[in-house]
C-alpha positions, 0 to 999 in steps of 0.5 A, a space after each residue: 219765666 226765669 227771673 231777670 239776674 241783673 247786678 249793680 254797676 260796681 266800677 268804671 275804669 277811668 282810663 276808659 272814659 274818653 277824653 274829648 270828643 270828635 265833634 263840631 263846635 255845636 252838638 244838638 240832640 233831638 228826638 222824642 221825649 223819654 228816649 235819652 237826649 239829656 243823658 246823651 248831652 250830658 255824657 257828650 259834654 263831660 267827655 268834651 270837657 275832659 280834654 280841656 276844652 270849654 264846654 256848655 251843656 244847654 237844656 231847653 227841655 222844660 223837664 229840667 232833668 240835666 240836674 238829675 243826670 249830673 247829680 248836681 244843681 244846674 242853674 238858669 245861667 251858665 255856671 261851671 259845675 266841675 272844678 277839675 274840667 271846664 264843664 259849664 251847664 244851664 238849664 233854660 226855663 222858657 216860661 220863666 224867661 217869658 214872664 220876666 219880659 226878657 224875650 223879644 223886646 229887650 226887657 230885663 232879666 229877673 233879679 236872680 239871673 247871673 251870678 252872685 257877687 261872691 261867686 268864684 269866677 274860676 271854680 264850680 258855681 262860677 257864672 259865665 255870664 254878667 249880672 242882670 238888673 231886675 225890671 219889667 218887660 217893655 209890655 210890663 211883663 207877660 202876666 202884667 195887666 197894668 203895663 203902659 199898654 194894659 191899662 188902655 186895653 181894659 186890663 187885658 194881657 197887652 201882648 195878647 191884645 196887640 197880636 191877636 191872642 196868645 203870642 205863638 211860640 212865646 215859650 220857644 222864642 224865649 228859649 231861642 233867645 237864650 240859646 242865641 245868647 250862649 251860643 255866640 258866647 266865645 268863652 265856650 269852644 263847644 256847646 252841647 244842646 239837650 233840646 226839648 221834645 220834637 215838636 218844640 224843636 221844629 217850632 224853634 226852626 219856624 221862629 224866623 217866619 214867626 218874626 216876620 209875622 210878629 213884625 208885620 202885625 206891629 207894623 200894621 197897628 203902628 200904621 193904624 195908631 200913628 197919632 196915638 203912638 207918641 202919646 205911649 212913651 216907652 212901649 216898645 222897649 221903654 225908649 222914646 223912639 217907638 221904632 226901637 221895639 221894631 228894631 229889637 224884633 228885626 235884630 232877634 229875627 236876624 240872630 235866628 236866621 244866623 242861627 238857622 244857617 249854623 245848623 245848616 252847616 254840618 262843619 259846625 253842627 252835628 244834629 244828633 237824633 236819639 231813639 229807642 229800638 222800637 218800631 214806633 220810635 224809628 218811624 218818628 225818628 224817620 218823620 223827624 229826619 224828613 222834617 229836619 230835611 225841610 228846614 235844610 238842617 242835616 242829621 250826621 249821627 243817629 243814637 239808638 239808646 237802650 239796646 239789649 246787647 252785650 256791652 263789649 259789642 259797643 265799647 271798650 269800657 269795663 263791660 265785666 261790671 255790667 250784666 246783659 240780659 240772658 236771652 237764653 233763660 229770660 223769656 221776657 228778655 227774649 221777647 223784647 230782643 225780638 222786638 228790638 231786632 226788628 226795629 234795629 233792622 228797619 233802622 239799619 235800612 232807614 238810617 243809611 246816610 247816618 252814623 249810627 251809635 248804639 248805647 245798651 240798655 243798662 242795668 242802673 240809672 245813668 247818673 253821675 260821672 261814672 255812668 256818663 262816662 260809660 255812656 260817652 264811650 258808646 258814643 266815641 
């Protein structure tokens, strides 16, 4: 078998990098882990910001690879990461948000949330949100057994004890609360979301039902311990009124329902499924489309990533700087191409109702503006 002859990237003509994207105000990339969702989100966000559209790229993926893709530190609160274009980014850490007690009951964010006092509001590193004061959550924090209810329950985690075990979907709820906050921020004209792997994304869509369950459980507890509730000051949101916590839950449930309505509106949201050209990936993506359909979320675009084909077939970018695998002399390349051909044929049949984009398998890792610009040109 011949050795694969692949040359590194030399340059990309800046004039070929798209300025602006043809997309609604919300663009979400979903799919299995490792298919390239972060790359697509970063490329779309960069292209969107290049025409002057204030754009926020949000990652809810616990892998936190957005920083590597942009080749800059992406913080836990929205900050501008480019000085020449209005590009902002944030990586949500669901576990950290939950530990800080900032998830469901109105707890304060941790001391490191928000900008520093000296941040430049107009340049890179400028935060898009206000400072948050340090403080514990209404139950003393997720890991704190000494909160106002923890001592009464024998030192157990109070949230776990109240809700009959570890709160299901707590990390997704944390990500959802942050995502709602950022999508409601009118300073961003477009929000591009790099979602967590498929299972997490689907659980986000199930959260309204989860909220109903949580409210129901707490209402039952309130009825059973009506007399005791008066002595537990501030257990729901730290307020004198024990109804406040229930109001907080119901308000969050309403906001999640509004988000789901937005996701169901194709004029406002483009949910894009990313896959690789392998039959298993096509099968999994078909199943994801069906599951999203059950939630009423339409999928407008399907992106097939890492396709072994000539770059010139899918973009007008500087294709001469990239060398496609030689299918004539490379046995390995030929075998992989046969696998991909079968998968692409299946994808063409399965995704007839979607706009299918192809992104070639590139010799170099997609990191930094030049490579992201190339990917963006394939999505244009």
